[in-house]
Structure formats: C-alpha cells, structure tokens
N, C-alpha and C positions, 0 to 999 in steps of 0.2 A: 627019877628018870625022867620026867618030862623036863627038869631044869638041865639036864647035859645034853637032849636033844636041843634044846632052845640055846644054849651054849656053843654046842659043835655049830650050828646053822648060822649065829652071830658071828663066830670065828671065821668062818669059811666067808662069810659075806665081807669082814672086815679085811682079809687078807685079797679078796678078790679085788676089793675098792683100791686097796694100795698096789696090787700089781697093775690093775686096769689102769691106774691113775697116770696118765701120760702129762709130764710135765713141759714134752715140747712144744713149742711155738712155733710152727712154720711160717716165716714171712712170705707170702705169694709175691711172685715176680713184678707186680704191677701193686707198688705199695708207697706210700708216701710217710718217712720218717718226720720226725721231731728229733732236734739233736740240742742240747743245751750245753754249751763248753763255757767252764767255771774258768776265772781269771787265773788262779792259782789251786793250791791243794790245801791254802790254809784253811782252818776252821771258818774262819768269818766267809771265806769267798764260796766254800761248798755249802754254806746255810744258805748263802744269797741265791747260788746256783738252784737251790732246791726250792726257794721261793719263788722265783722267776718260772720254772719248770711248772710248777703246780699253776701259775697263774695263767702261762701262756696255755698249757694243756686244758685248762678249765674253759678259756676262751674258745679254742679250738674245738672241744666238745660241743658248745653251744652253734657253733658255724657250720661243723660238719654233721649235725644232728640229720637226721634225715636224708641224708646224701646217698646218693645210689650210681655208682659208676665212678671210675677215677678222673674222668674228665671235669665232671661236675666237681669233684673235690678239688682238683686243680684249679678251676676258676674261682670257686669260693675264695680258697686262700689265696691268691691272688688279688683278688678283690678285697679282703681284709687286711693286706698287712700294713695298713695304715692304723687299723683298730689294736693289731697285734703289737705294733709298735707304741702305741700309747698305754698299752698294758705293762710292757715292760718299764717302760719310761715310769709309769706310775709307782709299780711294785719296788723298785729302787729307790723312789723318794719317800715312800712310807718307811723302808728301812735304813732312810738317811744318808745313802749312798751317791756318791758323786762318781760312781765307777762310768766308764764309756761301755756303748755295746752297739751290736751292728745286727742286722737281721738280714738274711740272705735266702731266697727260694731260688734252688736250684738243683743241681747235681753236687753233693758233696762226698767227699773221701771219709769213708768209716771204717776203722782198725776191726782186725778179727776180735771177734769176743765170744766168749765162752756163757752160757746162762743156764741153769740146770741140767746139765750135760748136753747141751747142742751148742755146737759151734757156727756162729753166724760169721760167714767169710767176708774179710775186707773188700773194699770196692769202692767204686762210685756209687751213691744211691740218691735219687729223687728226694728232697728232705726241705724242710724249713729249717734254716741252722742260726740259733741264737748265740753269738759268741759276747761273753762278758769280759771287758778289759782286754788284755793280752790273749785268753783263750788258751791258758797254758796249765791248766788244770784238768782233774777227771772230769769226765763228761757224763750227760745224763741223758737215754733216747728212748723213744717208743715209737712205735709204728702208729700214725695216725690214721691212715685210711688204707685198708679196713682197720678200723680200731683193734690194734691187739698191743697193747702198752706192754713194755719189757721194763720191770723194776730191777733195779741194781739193789734193792733193800732186802736184806737177808730175813726181816722181820715179816715178811709175806709169807716165807717157808714157814716158820714157827706158827704162825697164826694158821696156816692150813694143816698142821698136824694137830693143833690143839682142838680144830674143830672135829677131825677123824676120833679124837679121845672122848670128846665129849658127846660124839653122837653114839658111838659103842657104849659108853658108860649109860647114856639113858635106855637103850636098847637093853642091858644087863638089867638095870635098876626096875625096869617096867615089866619084863616079863619073869624075872627071877624073884 
C-alpha cells in the first residue's frame, strides 16, 4: 500500500512539474539583445557563427556581471566595443577564417521568431549586432540584459526532458 501511495504522490508531482514548467521567456521592454548573423547557411559559416556567438557571449557575461540597470549595461557595452571586436577577430583567426565582420551597437531589425511556443514580434530592438561576411545566413540571438539567453538549439529541450526523467527515476528508486 505504501508503495502505491508514494507512486501516486510522485506521479502527481511529476505532472505538476510538467504542467507548471513554463517555457515562456518574456523579454522585458527595456532589454539589450545580442545578435550574430552568419555569412551564409553553409555548414562552415554556421559553425563559425556558433563559435563567434559563444566567444562574444562569454565576454559580455564577464562585462555585464553584477551590472544593475539598463543604463549601466549600455555604458559598459559601449565602452567595451573594442574588446568585443578583438574577441571576434581572435575567434576568426583561431578558426583560420579571413571572413570580414562588423559590430554595431544600436537599434536593429529582428524578424519574428517563435521559440518554445512563444512568438517574439518583429521590430527594431536595442542590440549588439555582429555581422559575419555578408550576413545572409541564419542568425543566433539572445537577451544580454537582463540575461535571458534564448538558444535556438533543440538539445536544450531534450536535456530538460532527460533531467525530469532522472529526477522521477531517482525518487521511485529511493522510495520504492
């Protein structure tokens, strides 16, 4: 009997977690985005975009760490544009790429994007834009401030599902 009660409780908790687990990520009106546009959709250009976005995101995490307020974030980003430029340049060099690039901080167009059931409207948004080559490939973007990164990778969803399975499995094994 005890096993059935515990199994029932675990089942209820599991379904509550799934039901209450909101995947909606709402972007505040005052937000700064990071967008990296690939040269093209070729495998090489998309791989390069990913490496550049990881490098820039890492730099900006350090730059914006412990930043309070959007005005402070704007100032830090603007002051560190040479550092970000150098980071992109070094990443391209490490990848043996001679691809040109541009970095611009300001208001840039973002197309409509659906992510995990939430539609983000197209429009002009404050952002740091890194354009690789012609900038004609798919883009990657996230919210820099406040830090609400939106990843395009589907692996994130799969990892979350796996974590729930392991959590429930551990509870069942522990109490049954």
